[in-house]
N, C-alpha and C positions, 0 to 999 in steps of 0.2 A: 094190751092192755097195760098201763104204767103202774109202777109201784106207788104206794101212797108216800105222800110228801113231795111229788115231782120229781122222783128219780129219773134216771136213763131209762129208756124203753128196754123191755126184756128181749133177750134174745139178740142184742145188737152188740158187737164186740166193745169192750173198754178201749178208750182212746189211749195211744202210746205216751206214756210218760218220759220226757228227756231227763236222764240222769246227769248230773253235774260231772264234768270231766275232771281229773286230778290236775291242779294247776301246775304248769311248767313255765319256768322263767327262760323262754327261749332265748332272748340276748344273753343272759347269764350262762346259759348252757353252751352257746357257740362261743362266747368270750373263753371259757374254761377249757374248752376243747382246742381253741387256738393256743392258750398258754400251754397245754399239754403238749401241742405239736412243736412249740418254740424249744419247751424244756427237752423234748426228745432230739430235736436238731442239735441243740447245744450239746447234749449227752454225746452225741455222735462224734463231736470234736475231741473227746478223750483220745480216740484212736490216733489221730496226728499228734496230740499232745505226748502221748507215750513215746510215739516214734522220735520226736524230738528230744524227749529226756534221755532216751536211750543213745541216741547219737551225740547229745551233749557229753554224757558219761564215757563214752567210746572215744571222743576227740581228745581227751586229757592224755591218755597213754599213748596214742597214736601220734599225737603232735611231735613226738621225737622223730620220727621218720618222714614228717612232711604231710602224711595223709591226713593227720588229724586237723591241720588248718584248713584243708578244703572241707572237712567235715563240719568244722567250727562255722564256716561261711555259710554252709547249707543251714546250720542252726540259726545263725544270725537273721538270715532272711526269712527261713520257715517261720521263726518264733514272731518277726513283724507281721507277717501275713496272718498267723493264727490269732495275735492279739488284737490286730485290725477287725477281723470278723468278731472276735468276742467283745470288742469295745463298741462296734456298730450295734449290736444285740442288746447290750446294757443301755446304751443311751436311747434305743427305741423304749425300752421298757421302763426307765427312769425318766424320759423326756428330759435329757440334760446333755450337756456336753462334757466328754471326758478328757484327759490330757493325752495329745497326741504328738508323737515324737519319731518323725520318718527316719527311716535309716539312709544315711547320705552315702550311698554305694558308689555310683559312676565316678566320683570324683576323687575316690580314694583306692589306694592299693588294697587288695584284701588282707594283708598283714597289717597295716595300719588301721583298717575298718575294725578288724577283730579286736586289736589293742585298744582303740577309742570305746568299743562296745564293752569290753571287760572293765574300763575304769568308769564307766557311767552308771551312777546308781539306779538311774531309771531303767536300764535294761535288766538288771537284776530284778525289779519288781516284775518286769515284763515275763521274765524267765519263772518267776514264782507264780504268776497268774497261770503259765502253762502247767506248772506241777500241779496247781489248785484243779485245774481243768481235768487233770487225769485222776485226781483224788477225790477231795472232798466235793468239789463241784460237780463231778461224775455222779455222785450218790444224790446230791440235791436234785439233778435235773432227771435223774431216773424215778424218783418218788412219785410224780404226778401220773406218769405212764404207769408205773406198778400198781397204784391205787386203782387206775382205770381198768387196767387188764385183770384184776383180781375178779371182777364181776363176770366176765365170761368164763373165766376159770372155775369159779364157783358154779356156775350153770352147767357146765361140763361135767364136773364130778357129781352133780346132782342127778345127770342123766345116767351117769355110769353106775353109780351106787346110790340108789333111792332108800337105802335102809336107815340105819342109824345116823349116817352122816348128814343126811339133809337137814335136820332141825338145826344143827350146829352150823352149818353153810349159811342158812337162811337168817340166823342170828347174826352171824358176821357180816354178811351182805350189806346190812344197814349201816352200821358203823363204818364200813369201808367206803360207801358211797359218801356219806357225810363228811369222811375224811378228805375224800379227792375233792368234793364241792367247797368246803371251806378252806383246805390246806393248799390248792394249787395256786392260787394268786399269791398267797404269802411265800411259798417254795421258790416259786419263780422269781418274786422281787427279791427274797433272801439270796438268791444266787447272783443277780444283778448287782446288789449292794456289795456283795463280798467282792466282785471282780472289780467294781469301781473303788473300793477301799484298797484293794492290793495294787492298784494303778495309781493310788495317791490321791484320790478325790474324796474330799469330805466338805461338809458345810463349813467348818472352821477355816480350812484351806482356801475354799472357794471365797469367803468372805475377805480372807487377808489378801488374796490376789485381786480382789475387787477394789479394795482400800489401796492397794499399791497403784492400779489403774487409775482410780480418781484422783490420787495425789499427783500422778504423771499429768494427767489430762489439765488438772487445774493449774499447774505450773506452765504447762505450753499455752494454755488459755491467757494466763497473766502475761507471758510473754508476747504473744500475739497481741492481746489489747494495748501493751506499752508500744509496740511497733505499729500499730495503727494510730494512736494518738500522736506518734512521732511524726507519721505521714501526713495526718491531717494539720499538724502545725507547720509542718514544710511547706504543704500546699497553700496554706493561708498566708504565710511569710512570702513566699516566692510570687504568689499570685495576686490574690484580691488584696492583700495589706500593700503590696508594693504599688499596685494601680491606684488605690485610694490615696496613697501617699503623694503619688505624681498627679492625682486631680486636685488635692489642696494645694500643691505649690503651683499648678497652672492657674487656679482661682486667685491665689495671692498676687501672682504677677499680673493677671488681669484687671484687678482693682487697681493696681500702681499705673498700669497703662491706658486706664479707662479715659482720662482726660488728654493726654499727651499724645497717645497712639491707639485710637479707637479700633483700627483695623487689626492691629497686632493683639489687641485685648479680646476682640472677636475670635481671631484664630485659636488664642489659648482656650478661651471658652468652648469653643468646637471640640478642641482635643481633650478638654476635661469630660465633656459631655460622652464622648466615644471612651474614655477611661472607665466612667461610670458604667457603661453598659458591659464592657470587658470585666469589671470586677464583679459585677451582678452574675455573668456568665460562670466566672471562676468560682464564686459563692454556690451557684447552683451545682456545680460539678462536685464540689465538696460535699454538699449535702447528698447528691446521688450517691456518692462513695459510702456515705453513713447509713443513710435509709432512703431508697430510691422513691420519689413521689407516687410513681406509678404501682409500686408495692401497697402504699398506704391506701391508695385511692381504690384499686381494682382487684386486690388481693394477688396470690402468686400465679395464678393462670395468666391474668391481665398483664402482670409485669413480664413474664416470660415471653408472651406474645409481642408486647412492645420490645424487648431486648432483641427478639428474632428478626424484627423488621429492620432495625439498624444495622445488621450483619451484611457483609458483601454476598455471602453465599447463601442459596434458599435453605430455609428451616421450617420443617414441618413440627408443629407443636399440636400433641394429642394428650391433653390433661384431664381426667377425671376426678377432680378433687371436691371437697367441700367449698362453699363459698368462702370461708376464711379459716385458716388454721392459726394457731398462737403466733403472735408476732415474732417472737424469737426464732421459731422453727421455720416460718415463711422467709425471714431474712437469710437464715443459714443456708435453706436450699436455694434461694434465688442467686446468691454469691457463689454457691458450689455451681449451679448451672452455668452461670455468667462466665466463670473460670474455665469450665470444660468447653464452652463453646469459642472462647477465646483463644484456647490451646489449639483446638482443632482449625481455626482460621490462620492461627501464626505458625504453627509447627506442623501441622499434619497435610497442609495443602488441600483441604476438603473442599469438593465440588457440592456437596449435599450434606446436610445434618439434620438430625431429627431429635426431638423431645417427648417421651412419653411418660405418662405418671398416672397413678391410680392410687386411691386410699382402701388399703385392704384391713381386716380385721387387727387391729393392734399395731399397724404402722402405716406410713407413707413410704411409697417406693417410685423413685424418678429412674428414668434410664436416658442418658445423653448419648447419642452416638454420630458417627461421621464415617464417610467412605475414604477418608485420607490414607496415608501411607502407613500407619499403624507403628508399632514399637514404642509405645507411650510407657513410661518408667513411672510406677507407683511410687517410687521414692523420690521423684522429682519434688522441687519445691512447690509447684502449683497443685498437684494431686495431694502431696503431703499437708499442704495448708487446708485442703478441703477436709481430709480426713481429720486433722484436729479441730476443724470448726464443727464438724458433726459430731465428733467424741463428745464434746460438752451435752449433748442430748442422748448419749447412748446410740449415736448413729453409726453406721458402717459405709464403707466404701470399697465396691469391688470393680477391678480394671481387668478388661480382656482386650488386648491389643496386640494380635499377632503382627509379624512382619508383613507389609503389605495390606493391612487393614482388613475388616473395619475394625474400628475402636467403639467398645461401649462401656461405659461408666454407670455403674449402679449405685444409687444413693438412696439409703433407706435410713429412715428416723422413727422411733417407736411414737405412737400417738393414739389417744382414746378418744373417741367422738363422745 
């Protein structure tokens, strides 16, 4: 029999009601656990930091008997290794590049290396970073793990003494958890910022370095543009201009000989016609040196494919690029690829070459390779010119060319679709 009002049948169990779960930010939790692990690992670096500091102190009095010099050498290389680890961690956390000054050990005697190290202010910054890693940095890095470990410690005490202590522990657990959740990202970033500041990295310094780099690039581009203008003027003067002048002289002579010696006039006109063809070829060559027609018509992919066809060695072209890139970027990459392929044919005696490229998020990356003899010098005029050309677009050039080959040149230019 049902209850009045159409209720559920009597004697039948009530349906289970799903209770809402406490919301948990799983990605946020995992990120804080990761940062806590990073901080704990960074704190562990305080052990070698203390060892290096103690050795540095011992090296001073022991230097009078010679042992201190060898201890100082250990400090030099140990400090460089530890600083590289701390720099890598800070770069990953801050997503930026920090100053890197490798120790040039193999080319110097131990005594000269130590003397150079002592006179270099950057090395004292690195030693200060080691001291910070052993003291203040250790405290900052231990705090996230300490806040997290306080939770099981509270639980253990609660099980051991469930009397008057547990209310206090229960009250403390909430703010400790909140401190760990809110403070861990801040503490880890604060440690990374402190390490970066000790190494001499700051926004003002980075902007100043950027201004210097831009001024240097601008001066190089002005010099390069002036050289290109002189080259074009020379090509026009020695090529098309000279041929056109010769055509005009032949036509003038033909006009004079038209009545008296028609055969000679016809020969002069034939030479004039050939001269105009040659002058036209010279003009086309100059235009191709400024902006290749294939680049304007078919984009970077088509222009590189056309360039590869004209080379004596086989070239494999695999480009996955947008249909068109900005014209200045296309031009810079095209001439960079052309220079790399010309170097491979001229200097490397390559029998096979390849060009690969892809448009990645935020950049265009091309790789030009060959199976030649290797040993390419990045400071050579050709590769240095490529670097100057791409530097105008904040581009970079990376060369790998061991003796015996193969050689690969990586070209990267920032680009937003």
